[in-house]
N, C-alpha and C positions, 0 to 999 in steps of 0.2 A: 663672639657672633663673625662670621664672614661673610664679609660683604664682598662683591665681584661686578665686574662691567662685562654686560655679553654685547659687543661688536654683531650687529646682524646683518645678512643679504637676504631678500625676501623677492619673491616673482614679484614683476615688477604689477600686475593685476593682484593682488594679495596683500600690498601692506597693510589698509587699515583690516583688514580679517584676519591676520595673526596681529598686528598689534596690540586688538581686543584679546582674542586668547592668551597672549600672556600676560595681559594685563589683569586678566583674571586666577590664574594663576595663584597661589596663596605665599610663594616664597619670594613673587616679586611684584615691589613697590613700587615704581614706577617706571613707566613705556614713552620714549622717546621718538616721535618722527623726525631723520637727521638730514639735513645736503651733507655730502661729500662721499664717501668710498663707502658708507654703508648706508643704512632706509630705516634702522632701527638698533635703538641702544635700549637694554634693560637694564635695570639696577636690582640688584639679587640680594639677598638677605637672609642666610639660612646657618644652621647654629656649626654647622661642620664642612670639613670638603667631603665628607661621604654624602651631604646633605646636595650641595653643590653638581655635583657627578648624578647623582639623580636627579636631578632637574633637567642637567644639559641631557645626557642621554637614554634617561627612560619619555621626560617627558616631552620635550622642546625636539626632540629631534623627528616625534609625531604627528608634528605639525606641518600639514602639506603647506609649500609655501615658503618654508624655510631653506636657502641655498646653502647658506656659511654662516658660521659663525665663530667670532676669534673673543675669548673670555679672557679678561682682563682680573689678577687680586686686586684690591685691595690693601696696603700696608699698614696705613694710618689714614684718619683722616684728620685734615684741616680744616673744625670748624666752629662757628658762632652758636651754632644749635646743639644741643643735646641729643643726639643719634641714637646712644646708647634706649634712651627714655622713649624717644619716639617709636621704634622701634624694636621695644622689645619680645622676645618671643613666652 
């Protein structure tokens, strides 16, 4: 499984709508509105890098209001929770 964190800049008047659209996507497990340089943070869990590429370039970029994204790949999870069991596909 590939986990990534996507930092998202959104048009100011579209934050809530974009967040709801992102949260409804199958491979996006969580969406947070945040303070700082970005408006939203999406946590993505997909089967492969190709799945991530498709999500970002084919699905997310079609959402009106997204201005910019920065995608970070997670190398290793440090958690007390069994993330694989929680997010098994």
